[in-house]
C-alpha positions in Angstrom: -1.5 25.5 11.6 -1.6 22.6 9.2 -4.4 22.0 6.8 -5.6 18.5 6.5 -8.2 17.0 3.9 -10.3 14.0 5.5 -11.4 12.0 2.5 -14.5 9.7 3.4 -15.1 6.5 1.7 -17.3 4.6 4.2 -16.3 1.3 5.8 -16.8 0.0 9.4 -15.7 3.2 10.8 -18.8 5.0 9.4 -21.3 2.0 9.9 -24.3 1.7 11.8 -26.6 -1.3 12.6 -29.3 -1.1 9.8 -31.3 -4.1 10.6 -29.7 -6.6 8.1 -26.0 -6.1 9.5 -23.8 -3.0 9.6 -23.6 -0.8 6.8 -21.8 2.6 6.1 -24.1 5.4 7.2 -22.1 8.3 8.8 -20.6 11.0 6.5 -17.0 12.0 7.1 -18.3 15.4 8.9 -20.3 13.3 11.2 -17.5 11.0 12.0 -15.2 13.9 13.0 -17.8 15.2 15.4 -16.8 12.1 17.6 -13.2 13.4 17.9 -13.6 17.0 18.2 -10.0 17.4 20.0 -8.4 17.0 16.7 -9.3 20.7 15.9 -6.2 21.3 18.3 -3.9 19.8 15.7 -5.0 21.4 12.5 -7.5 23.0 10.2 -9.6 20.3 8.8 -11.8 20.1 5.6 -13.7 17.1 4.4 -14.4 15.4 1.0 -16.8 12.3 0.7 -15.8 10.3 -2.2 -18.2 7.5 -1.6 -19.9 5.7 1.4 -19.7 2.0 0.9 -18.5 -1.2 2.5 -14.8 -1.6 1.3 -15.9 -5.1 0.0 -17.2 -2.9 -2.9 -14.2 -0.9 -3.4 -12.9 -1.0 -7.1 -10.0 0.3 -9.1 -12.2 3.2 -10.3 -12.8 4.3 -6.6 -9.0 4.3 -6.2 -8.9 6.6 -9.3 -11.4 8.8 -7.7 -9.5 9.1 -4.4 -6.1 9.8 -6.2 -7.8 12.6 -8.5 -9.3 14.1 -5.3 -5.6 14.2 -3.7 -4.2 15.5 -7.1 -6.6 18.3 -7.3 -6.2 19.3 -3.7 -2.6 18.6 -3.4 -1.2 22.3 -3.4 -4.0 23.4 -1.0 -3.2 21.1 2.0 -0.4 19.7 4.1 -1.8 16.3 4.3 -4.6 13.7 3.8 -6.4 11.3 5.7 -8.4 8.7 4.1 -11.3 6.7 5.9 -11.6 3.5 4.7 -13.1 -0.2 5.5 -10.5 -2.6 6.7 -11.3 -5.4 4.5 -9.7 -4.1 1.3 -7.6 -1.3 3.1 -4.2 -2.9 2.1 -5.2 -3.1 -1.3 -6.1 0.6 -1.4 -2.8 1.6 0.5 -0.9 -0.4 -1.9 -2.7 1.1 -5.1 -2.2 4.5 -3.7 1.5 4.1 -3.2 2.0 3.3 -6.9 -0.7 5.9 -8.1 0.9 8.8 -6.0 4.7 8.6 -5.9 7.2 10.8 -4.1 4.8 12.6 -2.2 6.3 15.0 0.5 3.0 15.4 2.0 1.5 12.4 4.0 -1.3 10.3 2.8 -2.8 8.5 5.7 -5.3 5.5 5.3 -7.1 4.5 8.4 -10.3 2.9 9.6 -11.7 0.7 12.4 -12.8 -2.8 13.4 -15.8 -1.3 15.3 -18.2 1.7 14.4 -17.1 5.1 15.8 -20.6 5.5 17.3 -20.4 2.5 19.5 -18.8 2.0 23.1 -15.4 0.5 23.0 -14.5 1.4 19.4 -11.0 1.6 18.3 -12.1 4.3 15.7 -11.5 7.3 17.7 -8.0 6.4 18.6 -7.2 5.4 14.7 -8.6 8.7 13.6 -6.8 10.7 16.4 -3.5 9.1 15.5 -3.8 9.4 11.7 -4.5 13.2 12.1 -2.0 13.5 14.4 0.7 11.7 12.2 -0.5 13.8 9.0 0.4 16.9 10.9 3.9 16.1 11.7 6.7 17.8 9.7 8.5 14.5 9.1 5.6 12.5 7.7 5.4 11.8 4.0 4.2 9.2 1.4 1.5 6.6 1.6 1.0 5.0 5.0 -1.6 3.0 6.8 -2.2 3.8 10.6 -3.8 1.5 12.7 -3.8 0.3 16.4 -0.9 2.7 16.8 1.3 1.3 14.1 2.5 3.3 11.1 3.0 0.9 8.1 4.4 1.8 4.7 1.6 1.4 2.3 3.0 -1.4 0.4 3.8 -3.5 3.5 0.4 -3.7 5.2 -1.9 -6.7 5.3 -4.7 -7.4 7.4 -4.2 -10.4 9.5 -6.9 -10.4 12.0 -10.4 -10.5 11.3 -11.9 -8.9 14.5 -8.8 -7.7 16.9 -7.9 -4.3 16.9 -4.3 -5.0 16.0 -5.8 -6.1 12.5 -2.9 -4.9 10.3 0.7 -6.1 10.2 3.8 -4.9 8.2 4.8 -7.8 6.1 8.7 -8.3 5.7 9.4 -4.9 6.6 9.5 -3.0 10.2 6.6 -0.6 11.0 7.9 3.0 10.2 6.7 4.3 13.5 4.6 3.8 16.7 2.2 6.5 18.0 1.8 6.4 21.8 -0.1 9.1 23.8 0.3 11.7 21.2 4.1 11.0 20.5 5.4 9.5 17.3 8.1 7.1 17.9 10.0 6.7 14.4 12.1 3.4 13.6 12.9 4.2 10.0 15.2 7.5 9.5 13.4 10.4 7.8 14.9 10.8 4.3 13.0 13.8 2.5 11.6 13.1 -1.1 13.9 14.7 -3.5 11.8 14.0 -6.5 8.6 15.9 -7.4 5.2 14.1 -6.6 3.8 12.3 -9.7 0.5 10.8 -10.3 -0.3 7.8 -12.3 -4.1 7.3 -12.5 -4.4 4.7 -15.3 -5.0 1.2 -14.2 -5.2 -2.2 -16.1 -8.0 -4.4 -15.4 -6.1 -7.4 -17.0 -4.3 -8.8 -13.9 -5.5 -11.9 -12.2 -4.5 -14.2 -9.3 -4.1 -18.1 -9.7 -3.8 -19.7 -6.1 -2.3 -23.2 -6.4 -3.9 -26.0 -4.7 -2.7 -29.7 -4.7 -4.2 -31.3 -7.8 -5.1 -28.5 -9.8 -6.5 -29.0 -13.2 -3.7 -27.7 -15.7 -6.5 -26.3 -18.1 -7.0 -23.4 -15.7 -3.9 -21.9 -17.2 -5.1 -21.8 -20.7 -8.5 -20.2 -19.8 -6.7 -17.4 -17.7 -4.5 -16.6 -20.4 -7.3 -16.2 -22.8 -8.9 -13.6 -20.7 -6.0 -11.7 -18.8 -2.7 -10.2 -19.9 -0.9 -11.1 -16.5 -1.4 -13.8 -14.0 0.1 -13.8 -10.7 0.7 -17.3 -9.6 0.4 -17.8 -5.8 2.6 -20.8 -5.6 3.7 -23.1 -2.6 6.5 -22.4 -0.3 9.4 -20.4 -2.2 8.0 -21.1 -5.6 7.4 -23.5 -8.5 5.1 -25.4 -10.5 3.8 -29.0 -9.9 5.2 -31.8 -12.5 1.4 -32.5 -13.5 1.1 -28.8 -14.9 4.5 -28.5 -16.5 3.7 -29.5 -19.9 0.8 -27.3 -20.1 2.8 -24.5 -18.6 5.4 -24.6 -21.2 2.7 -24.9 -24.0 0.9 -21.9 -22.7 3.9 -19.7 -21.9 5.6 -20.2 -25.3 2.2 -19.6 -27.0 1.3 -16.4 -24.9 4.7 -14.8 -24.6 4.5 -14.0 -28.3 1.5 -12.1 -27.5 3.1 -9.9 -24.7 1.2 -11.8 -21.9 3.2 -13.0 -18.8 3.4 -14.6 -15.5 4.6 -13.3 -12.1 5.4 -15.9 -9.5 4.5 -15.0 -5.8 4.2 -17.3 -2.7 1.2 -18.2 -0.5 3.3 -17.9 2.5 3.0 -14.4 4.1 6.5 -13.9 5.6 9.8 -14.1 4.2 9.0 -14.2 0.5 9.7 -16.4 -2.6 12.9 -17.5 -4.1 12.7 -19.7 -7.1 16.2 -20.6 -7.2 16.2 -23.2 -4.4 14.2 -26.0 -5.6 14.2 -27.9 -9.1 10.5 -27.3 -9.7 11.1 -23.5 -9.7 14.5 -22.9 -10.9 14.2 -24.3 -14.6 10.9 -22.7 -15.4 12.3 -19.3 -14.2 15.3 -19.4 -16.4 13.5 -20.7 -19.5 11.0 -17.8 -19.5 12.9 -15.1 -17.6 9.9 -14.9 -15.2 9.3 -11.9 -12.8 9.3 -13.0 -9.2 7.5 -11.0 -6.4 10.1 -12.0 -3.7 9.3 -10.3 -0.3 6.4 -8.2 -1.7 2.8 -8.5 -0.3 0.2 -10.0 -2.8 -1.6 -6.6 -2.5 1.5 -4.6 -3.7 2.2 -7.1 -6.5 -1.2 -6.9 -8.0 -1.6 -3.1 -7.8 1.9 -2.4 -9.0 1.2 -4.7 -12.1 -1.9 -2.8 -12.7 -0.1 0.4 -12.9 2.8 -0.9 -14.8 0.7 -2.6 -17.5 -0.7 0.9 -18.5 3.0 2.5 -18.5 5.0 0.1 -20.4 4.3 -2.2 -23.5 7.9 -3.7 -23.6 8.3 -7.0 -21.2 11.9 -5.9 -20.5 11.1 -2.4 -19.5 8.1 -3.7 -17.3 10.2 -6.2 -15.7 12.8 -3.5 -15.0 10.3 -1.3 -13.4 8.8 -4.1 -11.5 12.0 -4.3 -9.4 12.5 -0.6 -8.9 11.6 -0.1 -5.1 8.7 2.1 -4.4 7.8 3.0 -1.0 9.7 0.3 0.5 7.7 -2.3 -1.5 10.6 -4.7 -2.4 14.0 -5.1 -0.8 15.4 -8.5 -1.5 15.0 -8.9 -5.3 18.2 -10.7 -6.3 18.1 -9.3 -9.7 18.6 -5.7 -10.0 18.2 -4.6 -13.7 
């Protein structure tokens, strides 16, 4: 029988009505009492890392989760993390980069309604997650929700209240879980490299979401305070004319100091391509910009947090950014 470690962090799945709104109150052992049938699948141990609303998740908690998995990696066949939905996509992406080449499944799940109330989705999500973690063909970091198994780097919360809250962006779901059966859509390819843990994270990454008529001075302020700016541009990517002079001034100034920009898009599906329009093509060539292409914003942010701690050379970091990890980037037109 498989051994699974369930890691509790709080979230809606653990919440109760506390007078001023829902708040995490149940521990992971208490949550498991609502699904006693999972004991048929495996032996379960429980570890509580924290018990918070996922709005309060920080990179230091990602590190706590990754350390807990590293410490217990040889003792268990799989891991299930109970998490709030609001930042679950960030956590699943972060863990995909912090724990690479895992032959053992690391499953993240949660719920849109607390497990203690009628009509909750929590019981199904938890049963599915433990079932998936016990399967011989499961591996790497995934998010399991509403029957969908999504690569950790491809998940995005698309619905605020509905049970089908998470979608797989620019990539098919890995599998569907229906009535205790796992239907796989992506062929199983066993991990050939050993598992690797990267626990150091940079806090010098920020996101600038472009809006029409944005003041040009914003770039200078952000470069003063961060080493990497991810610009969420319009459409397939570009910089508005009113910001070009400031952009060139700031880029020429800060590139010498090892600071840089990554271009992404505000559009959820299909990704960026700065080569299409004049507003993007010239600045990309002039500054050899990194482009996020079909990556989710959550994956882009967390990948850079890890890479900034691993590489000091821009060329090496750029090369590493375009290396595929857990299906995170598939249509990068520039393989280095």
